[in-house]
DSSP file (Angstrom, degrees, kcal/mol; ACC not computed):
  #  RESIDUE AA STRUCTURE BP1 BP2  ACC     N-H-->O    O-->H-N    N-H-->O    O-->H-N    TCO  KAPPA ALPHA  PHI   PSI    X-CA   Y-CA   Z-CA
    1    1 A M              0   0    0      0, 0.0     2,-0.1     0, 0.0     5,-0.0   0.000 360.0 360.0 360.0 136.4   -8.9   -6.4   38.4
    2    2 A Q    >>  -     0   0    0      1,-0.1     4,-1.3     2,-0.0     3,-0.7  -0.357 360.0-112.5 -76.7 158.7  -11.3   -7.1   35.5
    3    3 A D  H 3> S+     0   0    0      1,-0.2     4,-0.6     2,-0.2     3,-0.3   0.877 115.6  52.7 -60.7 -40.3  -10.6  -10.1   33.2
    4    4 A N  H 34 S+     0   0    0      1,-0.2    -1,-0.2     2,-0.2     3,-0.1   0.750 110.0  49.5 -71.0 -21.3   -9.8   -7.9   30.1
    5    5 A E  H <4 S+     0   0    0     -3,-0.7    -1,-0.2     1,-0.2    -2,-0.2   0.748 106.0  57.2 -83.1 -24.5   -7.2   -6.0   32.2
    6    6 A A  H  < S+     0   0    0     -4,-1.3   138,-1.7    -3,-0.3     2,-0.4   0.579  99.3  68.3 -83.2  -9.7   -5.6   -9.1   33.4
    7    7 A R  E  <  +A  143   0A   0     -4,-0.6     2,-0.3   136,-0.2   136,-0.2  -0.916  59.9 169.6-117.8 137.4   -4.9  -10.5   30.0
    8    8 A A  E     -A  142   0A   0    134,-2.3   134,-2.3    -2,-0.4     2,-0.4  -0.981  34.3-115.7-144.0 153.5   -2.4   -9.0   27.5
    9    9 A V  E     -A  141   0A   0     -2,-0.3     2,-1.2   132,-0.2   132,-0.2  -0.760  25.4-135.3 -86.9 132.4   -0.8   -9.9   24.2
   10   10 A D     >  -     0   0    0    130,-0.6     4,-1.9    -2,-0.4     3,-0.4  -0.748  24.0-176.6 -89.1  94.2    3.0  -10.3   24.4
   11   11 A Y  H  > S+     0   0    0     -2,-1.2     4,-2.9     1,-0.2     5,-0.3   0.799  77.1  60.9 -65.2 -30.0    3.9   -8.4   21.3
   12   12 A S  H  > S+     0   0    0      2,-0.2     4,-2.0     1,-0.2    -1,-0.2   0.898 107.3  45.1 -66.2 -38.4    7.6   -9.2   21.6
   13   13 A I  H  > S+     0   0    0     -3,-0.4     4,-2.4     2,-0.2    -2,-0.2   0.932 114.7  49.4 -66.1 -45.4    6.9  -12.9   21.3
   14   14 A W  H  X S+     0   0    0     -4,-1.9     4,-1.8     1,-0.2    -2,-0.2   0.951 116.7  38.8 -60.3 -53.5    4.6  -12.3   18.4
   15   15 A I  H  X S+     0   0    0     -4,-2.9     4,-2.9     1,-0.2     5,-0.3   0.869 113.8  56.9 -68.1 -36.2    7.0  -10.1   16.4
   16   16 A G  H  X S+     0   0    0     -4,-2.0     4,-2.6    -5,-0.3     5,-0.3   0.899 106.1  50.1 -60.6 -41.3    9.9  -12.2   17.4
   17   17 A R  H  X>S+     0   0    0     -4,-2.4     4,-1.9     2,-0.2     5,-0.6   0.927 113.7  45.0 -62.0 -45.0    8.3  -15.3   15.9
   18   18 A V  H  X5S+     0   0    0     -4,-1.8     4,-1.6    -5,-0.2    -2,-0.2   0.930 117.8  42.1 -68.0 -45.7    7.5  -13.6   12.6
   19   19 A I  H  X>S+     0   0    0     -4,-2.9     5,-1.3     3,-0.2     4,-1.1   0.916 115.7  48.5 -69.4 -42.5   11.0  -12.0   12.2
   20   20 A S  H  X5S+     0   0    0     -4,-2.6     4,-0.5    -5,-0.3     5,-0.4   0.948 126.8  21.3 -67.3 -48.8   13.0  -15.0   13.3
   21   21 A W  H  <5S+     0   0    0     -4,-1.9     4,-0.4    -5,-0.3    -3,-0.2   0.816 132.5  38.2 -91.1 -31.4   11.3  -17.7   11.2
   22   22 A D  H  <<S+     0   0    0     -4,-1.6    -3,-0.2    -5,-0.6    -2,-0.2   0.443 125.4  36.0-104.1  -0.7    9.8  -15.7    8.4
   23   23 A G  H  X5S+     0   0    0     -4,-1.1     4,-0.9    -5,-0.2    -3,-0.2   0.702 122.6  38.5-110.7 -44.7   12.5  -13.1    8.0
   24   24 A L  H  X<S+     0   0    0     -5,-1.3     4,-2.4    -4,-0.5    -3,-0.2   0.872 110.2  57.5 -79.0 -37.7   15.7  -15.1    8.6
   25   25 A L  H  > S+     0   0    0     -4,-0.4     4,-2.7    -5,-0.4     5,-0.2   0.928 106.7  47.9 -64.3 -45.1   14.7  -18.4    6.9
   26   26 A P  H  > S+     0   0    0      0, 0.0     4,-2.5     0, 0.0    -1,-0.2   0.885 112.0  51.8 -60.8 -34.8   14.0  -16.7    3.5
   27   27 A C  H  X S+     0   0    0     -4,-0.9     4,-2.8     2,-0.2    -2,-0.2   0.907 110.4  48.4 -65.0 -40.2   17.4  -14.9    3.8
   28   28 A F  H  X S+     0   0    0     -4,-2.4     4,-2.8     2,-0.2     5,-0.3   0.924 111.4  49.2 -64.6 -45.0   19.1  -18.2    4.5
   29   29 A V  H  X S+     0   0    0     -4,-2.7     4,-2.3     2,-0.2    -2,-0.2   0.922 114.4  46.3 -60.1 -44.5   17.4  -19.9    1.5
   30   30 A S  H  X S+     0   0    0     -4,-2.5     4,-2.8    -5,-0.2     5,-0.2   0.938 113.9  46.8 -64.0 -47.6   18.4  -17.0   -0.7
   31   31 A A  H  X S+     0   0    0     -4,-2.8     4,-2.5     1,-0.2    -2,-0.2   0.913 114.1  47.3 -63.8 -42.8   22.0  -16.9    0.6
   32   32 A L  H  X S+     0   0    0     -4,-2.8     4,-2.6     2,-0.2     5,-0.2   0.913 113.5  48.9 -64.5 -42.1   22.4  -20.7    0.3
   33   33 A S  H  X S+     0   0    0     -4,-2.3     4,-2.7    -5,-0.3    -2,-0.2   0.935 113.4  45.6 -62.7 -47.1   20.9  -20.6   -3.2
   34   34 A L  H  X S+     0   0    0     -4,-2.8     4,-2.0     2,-0.2    -2,-0.2   0.896 113.4  50.0 -64.9 -39.8   23.2  -17.8   -4.4
   35   35 A A  H  X S+     0   0    0     -4,-2.5     4,-2.5    -5,-0.2     5,-0.2   0.934 114.1  44.3 -63.9 -45.4   26.3  -19.3   -2.8
   36   36 A C  H  X S+     0   0    0     -4,-2.6     4,-2.7     1,-0.2    -2,-0.2   0.885 111.9  53.4 -66.7 -38.1   25.5  -22.7   -4.5
   37   37 A G  H  < S+     0   0    0     -4,-2.7    -1,-0.2    -5,-0.2    -2,-0.2   0.855 113.4  43.6 -63.8 -34.4   24.7  -21.0   -7.8
   38   38 A S  H  < S+     0   0    0     -4,-2.0    -2,-0.2    -5,-0.2    -1,-0.2   0.872 118.2  43.2 -77.0 -38.9   28.1  -19.2   -7.7
   39   39 A L  H  < S+     0   0    0     -4,-2.5    -2,-0.2     1,-0.2    -3,-0.2   0.846 129.6  25.1 -76.0 -34.4   30.1  -22.2   -6.6
   40   40 A F  S >< S+     0   0    0     -4,-2.7     3,-1.1    -5,-0.2    -1,-0.2  -0.496  71.1 154.4-128.4  62.4   28.4  -24.7   -9.0
   41   41 A P  T 3  S+     0   0    0      0, 0.0    -1,-0.1     0, 0.0    -2,-0.1   0.771  77.3  36.4 -67.3 -26.1   27.1  -22.6  -11.9
   42   42 A N  T 3  S+     0   0    0      1,-0.0     2,-1.1     5,-0.0    -5,-0.1   0.219  83.6 110.2-112.2  14.9   27.2  -25.4  -14.5
   43   43 A N    <>  +     0   0    0     -3,-1.1     4,-2.2     1,-0.2     5,-0.2  -0.747  40.4 179.8 -95.2  93.9   26.1  -28.4  -12.4
   44   44 A Q  H  > S+     0   0    0     -2,-1.1     4,-2.5     1,-0.2     5,-0.2   0.882  78.7  51.6 -63.1 -42.3   22.6  -29.1  -13.7
   45   45 A L  H  > S+     0   0    0      2,-0.2     4,-2.5     1,-0.2    -1,-0.2   0.926 111.2  47.3 -63.0 -45.0   22.1  -32.1  -11.4
   46   46 A F  H  > S+     0   0    0      1,-0.2     4,-2.5     2,-0.2    -1,-0.2   0.908 111.8  51.3 -63.0 -41.7   23.0  -30.1   -8.3
   47   47 A A  H  X S+     0   0    0     -4,-2.2     4,-2.6     2,-0.2    -2,-0.2   0.918 111.1  47.6 -61.6 -44.0   20.8  -27.3   -9.4
   48   48 A E  H  X S+     0   0    0     -4,-2.5     4,-1.7     2,-0.2     5,-0.3   0.911 112.2  49.0 -65.9 -42.0   17.8  -29.6   -9.9
   49   49 A L  H  X S+     0   0    0     -4,-2.5     4,-3.4     1,-0.2     5,-0.3   0.909 113.8  46.7 -63.1 -41.0   18.3  -31.3   -6.5
   50   50 A L  H  X S+     0   0    0     -4,-2.5     4,-2.0     1,-0.2    -2,-0.2   0.890 108.7  55.2 -67.7 -39.2   18.6  -27.9   -4.8
   51   51 A M  H  < S+     0   0    0     -4,-2.6    -1,-0.2    -5,-0.2    -2,-0.2   0.836 120.7  31.1 -63.4 -32.7   15.5  -26.6   -6.7
   52   52 A V  H  X S+     0   0    0     -4,-1.7     4,-1.3    -5,-0.2    -2,-0.2   0.892 124.2  43.6 -88.6 -47.7   13.4  -29.5   -5.4
   53   53 A G  H  X S+     0   0    0     -4,-3.4     4,-2.8    -5,-0.3     5,-0.2   0.892 107.9  53.5 -71.4 -42.9   15.1  -30.2   -2.0
   54   54 A L  H  X S+     0   0    0     -4,-2.0     4,-2.6    -5,-0.3     5,-0.2   0.929 109.9  45.6 -65.3 -47.0   15.6  -26.7   -0.6
   55   55 A P  H  > S+     0   0    0      0, 0.0     4,-2.3     0, 0.0    -1,-0.2   0.891 115.7  48.3 -62.3 -36.6   12.0  -25.5   -0.9
   56   56 A I  H  X S+     0   0    0     -4,-1.3     4,-2.7     2,-0.2    -2,-0.2   0.924 112.3  48.1 -68.5 -42.9   10.7  -28.9    0.5
   57   57 A A  H  X S+     0   0    0     -4,-2.8     4,-2.4     2,-0.2    -1,-0.2   0.914 112.8  48.4 -62.7 -42.1   13.2  -28.7    3.4
   58   58 A A  H  X S+     0   0    0     -4,-2.6     4,-2.9    -5,-0.2     5,-0.2   0.900 111.0  51.9 -64.5 -39.9   12.2  -25.1    4.2
   59   59 A F  H  X S+     0   0    0     -4,-2.3     4,-2.9    -5,-0.2     5,-0.2   0.952 111.6  45.6 -59.2 -51.2    8.5  -26.1    4.0
   60   60 A L  H  X S+     0   0    0     -4,-2.7     4,-2.5     1,-0.2    -2,-0.2   0.891 114.3  48.7 -62.3 -39.7    9.0  -29.0    6.5
   61   61 A F  H  X S+     0   0    0     -4,-2.4     4,-2.6    -5,-0.2     5,-0.3   0.945 113.3  46.3 -64.9 -47.9   11.0  -26.8    8.8
   62   62 A R  H  X S+     0   0    0     -4,-2.9     4,-2.9     1,-0.2     5,-0.2   0.917 114.5  48.2 -60.0 -43.6    8.5  -23.9    8.7
   63   63 A F  H  X S+     0   0    0     -4,-2.9     4,-2.5    -5,-0.2     5,-0.3   0.916 112.8  48.0 -65.0 -43.2    5.6  -26.4    9.3
   64   64 A S  H  X S+     0   0    0     -4,-2.5     4,-1.6    -5,-0.2    -2,-0.2   0.951 118.1  39.1 -62.5 -51.0    7.4  -28.1   12.2
   65   65 A V  H  X S+     0   0    0     -4,-2.6     4,-2.3    -5,-0.2    -2,-0.2   0.919 117.1  50.9 -66.5 -43.7    8.3  -24.9   14.0
   66   66 A G  H  X S+     0   0    0     -4,-2.9     4,-2.5    -5,-0.3    -2,-0.2   0.906 109.5  48.4 -63.4 -43.7    5.0  -23.2   13.2
   67   67 A T  H  X S+     0   0    0     -4,-2.5     4,-2.4    -5,-0.2    -1,-0.2   0.879 111.1  51.7 -66.6 -35.4    2.8  -26.0   14.4
   68   68 A K  H  X S+     0   0    0     -4,-1.6     4,-1.4    -5,-0.3    -1,-0.2   0.924 111.4  46.7 -64.8 -43.2    4.8  -26.2   17.6
   69   69 A Q  H  < S+     0   0    0     -4,-2.3    -2,-0.2     1,-0.2    -1,-0.2   0.900 113.1  49.0 -66.5 -39.6    4.5  -22.5   18.3
   70   70 A I  H >< S+     0   0    0     -4,-2.5     3,-1.4     1,-0.2     5,-0.3   0.909 107.3  55.9 -65.0 -41.2    0.7  -22.6   17.5
   71   71 A R  H 3< S+     0   0    0     -4,-2.4    -1,-0.2     1,-0.3    -2,-0.2   0.839 111.0  44.1 -59.9 -34.2    0.2  -25.6   19.8
   72   72 A Y  T 3< S+     0   0    0     -4,-1.4    -1,-0.3    -3,-0.1    -2,-0.2   0.235  91.5 105.4-100.4  14.3    1.8  -23.7   22.8
   73   73 A N  S <  S-     0   0    0     -3,-1.4     2,-0.2    -4,-0.1    67,-0.2  -0.303  80.5-108.9 -86.2 179.3    0.0  -20.3   22.3
   74   74 A Y  B    S+b  140   0B   0     65,-3.4    67,-0.7    -2,-0.1     2,-0.3  -0.272  76.8 112.3-104.4  45.0   -2.8  -19.0   24.5
   75   75 A C  S    S-     0   0    0     -5,-0.3    -2,-0.0    -2,-0.2    65,-0.0  -0.744  72.4 -93.9-113.9 162.4   -5.7  -19.3   21.9
   76   76 A S     >  -     0   0    0     -2,-0.3     4,-2.6     1,-0.1     5,-0.2  -0.259  39.1-108.8 -66.7 162.0   -8.7  -21.5   21.8
   77   77 A R  H  > S+     0   0    0      1,-0.2     4,-2.2     2,-0.2     5,-0.2   0.868 120.1  55.1 -61.5 -36.4   -8.5  -24.8   19.9
   78   78 A T  H  > S+     0   0    0      2,-0.2     4,-2.0     1,-0.2    -1,-0.2   0.932 110.5  44.3 -63.2 -45.6  -10.7  -23.4   17.2
   79   79 A L  H  > S+     0   0    0      1,-0.2     4,-2.6     2,-0.2    -2,-0.2   0.890 110.9  54.5 -67.0 -38.1   -8.4  -20.4   16.7
   80   80 A Q  H  X S+     0   0    0     -4,-2.6     4,-2.4     2,-0.2    -1,-0.2   0.890 107.6  50.8 -61.8 -38.3   -5.4  -22.6   16.7
   81   81 A Y  H  X S+     0   0    0     -4,-2.2     4,-2.2     2,-0.2    -2,-0.2   0.923 110.8  48.2 -64.1 -43.5   -7.0  -24.7   13.9
   82   82 A A  H  X S+     0   0    0     -4,-2.0     4,-2.3     1,-0.2    -2,-0.2   0.890 111.4  51.0 -63.0 -38.8   -7.6  -21.5   11.9
   83   83 A Q  H  X S+     0   0    0     -4,-2.6     4,-2.7     2,-0.2    -2,-0.2   0.893 108.3  51.7 -65.2 -39.4   -4.0  -20.5   12.6
   84   84 A L  H  X S+     0   0    0     -4,-2.4     4,-2.4     2,-0.2    -2,-0.2   0.900 109.9  49.4 -63.9 -40.5   -2.7  -23.9   11.4
   85   85 A C  H  X S+     0   0    0     -4,-2.2     4,-2.3     2,-0.2    -2,-0.2   0.921 112.1  48.3 -63.1 -43.9   -4.8  -23.5    8.2
   86   86 A A  H  X S+     0   0    0     -4,-2.3     4,-2.5     1,-0.2    -2,-0.2   0.910 111.4  50.4 -62.9 -42.6   -3.3  -20.0    7.6
   87   87 A L  H  X S+     0   0    0     -4,-2.7     4,-2.7     2,-0.2     5,-0.2   0.917 109.6  50.8 -61.3 -43.8    0.2  -21.3    8.3
   88   88 A T  H  X S+     0   0    0     -4,-2.4     4,-1.7     2,-0.2    -2,-0.2   0.926 112.3  45.2 -62.7 -46.0   -0.3  -24.1    5.8
   89   89 A V  H  X S+     0   0    0     -4,-2.3     4,-1.8     1,-0.2    -1,-0.2   0.920 113.5  52.1 -62.2 -43.0   -1.5  -21.8    3.0
   90   90 A A  H  X S+     0   0    0     -4,-2.5     4,-1.9     1,-0.2    -2,-0.2   0.922 110.3  45.5 -61.4 -45.5    1.3  -19.3    3.8
   91   91 A I  H  X S+     0   0    0     -4,-2.7     4,-1.3     1,-0.2    -1,-0.2   0.775 107.2  58.1 -76.7 -21.9    4.1  -21.9    3.6
   92   92 A F  H  X S+     0   0    0     -4,-1.7     4,-1.1    -5,-0.2    -1,-0.2   0.886 106.7  50.2 -67.1 -37.1    2.7  -23.3    0.4
   93   93 A L  H  X S+     0   0    0     -4,-1.8     4,-1.8     1,-0.2     3,-0.3   0.909 108.6  52.6 -61.1 -41.1    3.0  -19.8   -1.1
   94   94 A M  H  X S+     0   0    0     -4,-1.9     4,-3.4     1,-0.2     5,-0.2   0.770  97.2  65.1 -70.9 -24.7    6.6  -19.7    0.2
   95   95 A I  H  X S+     0   0    0     -4,-1.3     4,-2.6     2,-0.2    -1,-0.2   0.945 105.8  45.3 -58.5 -45.1    7.4  -23.0   -1.5
   96   96 A F  H  X S+     0   0    0     -4,-1.1     4,-2.4    -3,-0.3    -2,-0.2   0.926 114.4  47.3 -63.9 -44.9    6.8  -21.3   -4.8
   97   97 A V  H  X S+     0   0    0     -4,-1.8     4,-2.3     2,-0.2    -2,-0.2   0.929 112.8  49.1 -63.2 -45.2    8.9  -18.2   -3.8
   98   98 A D  H  X S+     0   0    0     -4,-3.4     4,-2.4     1,-0.2     5,-0.2   0.913 110.2  51.9 -60.5 -42.1   11.7  -20.4   -2.5
   99   99 A F  H  X S+     0   0    0     -4,-2.6     4,-2.8    -5,-0.2    -1,-0.2   0.925 110.0  48.4 -59.6 -44.9   11.7  -22.4   -5.8
  100  100 A M  H  X S+     0   0    0     -4,-2.4     4,-2.7     2,-0.2    -1,-0.2   0.870 109.2  53.4 -65.6 -35.8   11.9  -19.2   -7.8
  101  101 A I  H  X S+     0   0    0     -4,-2.3     4,-1.3     2,-0.2    -1,-0.2   0.937 112.3  44.1 -62.4 -46.3   14.8  -17.9   -5.6
  102  102 A V  H  X S+     0   0    0     -4,-2.4     4,-1.0     1,-0.2     3,-0.2   0.917 112.8  52.6 -64.7 -42.4   16.7  -21.1   -6.2
  103  103 A L  H >X S+     0   0    0     -4,-2.8     4,-1.5     1,-0.2     3,-0.9   0.926 108.2  49.8 -58.8 -46.7   15.9  -21.0   -9.9
  104  104 A F  H 3< S+     0   0    0     -4,-2.7    -1,-0.2     1,-0.2    -2,-0.2   0.778 103.7  61.2 -65.8 -25.6   17.2  -17.4  -10.3
  105  105 A A  H 3< S+     0   0    0     -4,-1.3    -1,-0.2    -3,-0.2    -2,-0.2   0.806 113.8  34.7 -69.5 -27.4   20.4  -18.4   -8.5
  106  106 A F  H << S+     0   0    0     -4,-1.0    -2,-0.2    -3,-0.9    -1,-0.2   0.607 100.0  85.6-103.8 -14.2   21.2  -20.9  -11.3
  107  107 A V  S  < S-     0   0    0     -4,-1.5     5,-0.1    -5,-0.2   -70,-0.0  -0.754  87.6-110.8 -88.9 130.5   19.8  -19.1  -14.3
  108  108 A P    >   -     0   0    0      0, 0.0     3,-1.8     0, 0.0     4,-0.5  -0.268  28.0-115.0 -57.5 146.2   22.2  -16.7  -16.0
  109  109 A K  G >  S+     0   0    0      1,-0.3     3,-1.1     2,-0.2    -2,-0.0   0.836 114.4  56.7 -54.2 -37.8   21.1  -13.1  -15.5
  110  110 A K  G 3  S+     0   0    0      1,-0.2    -1,-0.3     3,-0.1    -3,-0.0   0.726 109.0  47.4 -69.3 -19.8   20.5  -12.6  -19.3
  111  111 A N  G <  S+     0   0    0     -3,-1.8    -1,-0.2     2,-0.1    -2,-0.2   0.368  79.4 118.6-102.2   4.0   18.1  -15.5  -19.3
  112  112 A R    <   -     0   0    0     -3,-1.1     2,-1.7    -4,-0.5    -8,-0.0  -0.599  57.3-146.6 -76.7 117.6   15.9  -14.6  -16.3
  113  113 A P        +     0   0    0      0, 0.0     2,-0.5     0, 0.0    -1,-0.1  -0.580  44.4 142.3 -85.0  81.6   12.3  -14.0  -17.4
  114  114 A L        +     0   0    0     -2,-1.7     2,-0.2     4,-0.0    -2,-0.1  -0.977  15.6 157.9-127.3 122.0   11.4  -11.3  -14.9
  115  115 A N     >  -     0   0    0     -2,-0.5     4,-2.1     1,-0.0     5,-0.2  -0.692  57.4 -83.1-129.6-175.3    9.2   -8.3  -15.8
  116  116 A A  H  > S+     0   0    0      1,-0.2     4,-2.2    -2,-0.2     5,-0.1   0.856 126.0  53.7 -62.2 -36.8    7.0   -5.8  -13.9
  117  117 A D  H  > S+     0   0    0      2,-0.2     4,-2.3     1,-0.2    -1,-0.2   0.905 107.8  50.6 -64.9 -40.1    4.0   -8.3  -13.8
  118  118 A D  H  > S+     0   0    0      1,-0.2     4,-2.5     2,-0.2    -2,-0.2   0.913 109.8  50.0 -62.6 -42.9    6.2  -11.0  -12.3
  119  119 A I  H  X S+     0   0    0     -4,-2.1     4,-2.5     1,-0.2    -1,-0.2   0.898 110.0  51.1 -63.9 -39.4    7.4   -8.5   -9.6
  120  120 A S  H  X S+     0   0    0     -4,-2.2     4,-2.4     2,-0.2    -2,-0.2   0.912 109.8  49.7 -63.1 -42.6    3.8   -7.5   -8.9
  121  121 A V  H  X S+     0   0    0     -4,-2.3     4,-2.6     2,-0.2    -2,-0.2   0.932 112.5  47.0 -63.0 -45.7    2.8  -11.2   -8.5
  122  122 A F  H  X S+     0   0    0     -4,-2.5     4,-2.6     1,-0.2     5,-0.2   0.898 110.8  52.7 -62.4 -40.1    5.7  -11.8   -6.1
  123  123 A A  H  X S+     0   0    0     -4,-2.5     4,-2.3     2,-0.2    -2,-0.2   0.917 111.3  46.0 -62.2 -43.2    4.9   -8.7   -4.1
  124  124 A V  H  X S+     0   0    0     -4,-2.4     4,-2.8     2,-0.2     5,-0.2   0.915 112.3  51.4 -65.9 -42.4    1.3   -9.8   -3.7
  125  125 A M  H  X S+     0   0    0     -4,-2.6     4,-2.4     1,-0.2    -2,-0.2   0.918 112.1  46.0 -60.7 -43.0    2.3  -13.3   -2.7
  126  126 A I  H  X S+     0   0    0     -4,-2.6     4,-2.6     2,-0.2    -1,-0.2   0.888 112.0  51.5 -69.1 -37.9    4.7  -12.0   -0.1
  127  127 A L  H  X S+     0   0    0     -4,-2.3     4,-2.3    -5,-0.2    -2,-0.2   0.933 112.2  46.0 -62.9 -45.6    2.2   -9.6    1.3
  128  128 A V  H  X S+     0   0    0     -4,-2.8     4,-2.7     1,-0.2     5,-0.2   0.907 112.1  52.9 -62.3 -41.4   -0.4  -12.4    1.6
  129  129 A Y  H  X S+     0   0    0     -4,-2.4     4,-2.7    -5,-0.2     5,-0.2   0.935 109.3  47.9 -58.4 -47.8    2.2  -14.6    3.2
  130  130 A I  H  X S+     0   0    0     -4,-2.6     4,-2.6     1,-0.2    -2,-0.2   0.911 112.3  48.9 -62.8 -43.0    3.1  -11.9    5.8
  131  131 A I  H  X S+     0   0    0     -4,-2.3     4,-1.9     2,-0.2    -1,-0.2   0.933 113.6  46.6 -62.3 -45.9   -0.6  -11.4    6.6
  132  132 A L  H  X S+     0   0    0     -4,-2.7     4,-2.8     1,-0.2    -2,-0.2   0.900 113.7  48.1 -64.0 -40.6   -1.2  -15.1    7.0
  133  133 A V  H  X S+     0   0    0     -4,-2.7     4,-2.6     2,-0.2    -1,-0.2   0.882 107.4  55.3 -69.7 -37.4    1.9  -15.6    9.1
  134  134 A L  H  < S+     0   0    0     -4,-2.6     4,-0.3    -5,-0.2    -1,-0.2   0.921 113.7  42.3 -59.3 -42.0    1.0  -12.6   11.4
  135  135 A F  H >< S+     0   0    0     -4,-1.9     3,-1.2    -5,-0.2    -2,-0.2   0.931 114.7  50.3 -67.5 -45.5   -2.3  -14.3   12.0
  136  136 A A  H 3< S+     0   0    0     -4,-2.8    -2,-0.2     1,-0.3    -1,-0.2   0.840 112.3  46.6 -64.1 -34.0   -0.8  -17.8   12.4
  137  137 A M  T 3< S+     0   0    0     -4,-2.6    -1,-0.3    -5,-0.1    -2,-0.2   0.384  75.6 131.2 -93.0   4.9    1.8  -16.7   14.9
  138  138 A Y    <   -     0   0    0     -3,-1.2     3,-0.1    -4,-0.3   -63,-0.1  -0.420  47.3-155.1 -56.9 121.3   -0.5  -14.6   17.1
  139  139 A P        -     0   0    0      0, 0.0   -65,-3.4     0, 0.0    -1,-0.2   0.592  28.4-130.4 -82.0  -8.9    0.4  -15.9   20.6
  140  140 A G  B     -b   74   0B   0    -67,-0.2  -130,-0.6   -66,-0.1     2,-0.5  -0.199  34.1 -58.5  85.5 176.4   -3.0  -15.1   22.2
  141  141 A R  E     -A    9   0A   0    -67,-0.7     2,-0.3  -132,-0.2  -132,-0.2  -0.823  52.0-173.5 -99.7 134.7   -3.6  -13.3   25.4
  142  142 A R  E     -A    8   0A   0   -134,-2.3  -134,-2.3    -2,-0.5     5,-0.1  -0.913  29.5-101.1-125.3 155.9   -2.2  -14.6   28.6
  143  143 A S  E >>  -A    7   0A   0     -2,-0.3     3,-0.8  -136,-0.2     4,-0.5  -0.347  29.3-118.6 -71.9 155.0   -2.7  -13.4   32.2
  144  144 A H  G >4 S+     0   0    0   -138,-1.7     3,-0.6     1,-0.2    -1,-0.1   0.793 113.5  64.0 -63.2 -26.8    0.0  -11.2   33.8
  145  145 A K  G 34 S+     0   0    0   -139,-0.2    -1,-0.2     1,-0.2  -139,-0.0   0.856 104.0  45.0 -65.7 -35.2    0.5  -14.0   36.3
  146  146 A S  G <4        0   0    0     -3,-0.8    -1,-0.2     1,-0.2    -2,-0.2   0.497 360.0 360.0 -88.4  -2.3    1.7  -16.5   33.6
  147  147 A A    <<        0   0    0     -3,-0.6    -1,-0.2    -4,-0.5    -2,-0.1   0.472 360.0 360.0 -73.8 360.0    4.0  -13.9   32.0
């Protein structure tokens, strides 16, 4: 068997990584923010702590899990370094998105400054985030023997 036939990408691992951490964590941040915004709508101190703390906690969690997954993939060290750089840029984008999610949970609907340009900017940020995370979470090719 030739070398290129013996090695394959495990797409289930790749997509699983992206969906589990980059699909579920933003949903968790949103749900927690909305729940706290509903339970404590007029608590300014709590809102400020959540606006600062939640995005930072999500950043640290994403970075911790992401670096561990990159470390154990089947890529060269050079590619792993590039993946780590992509992950870092991606999660810095998500800090801003997480902050805005928390902010919108505490700002009354009538005072939310959201227009078509804002939605376009968020859409581009999320698209760039997804592309960077897809690259960062690429598991590499492994031999069928190690599968």
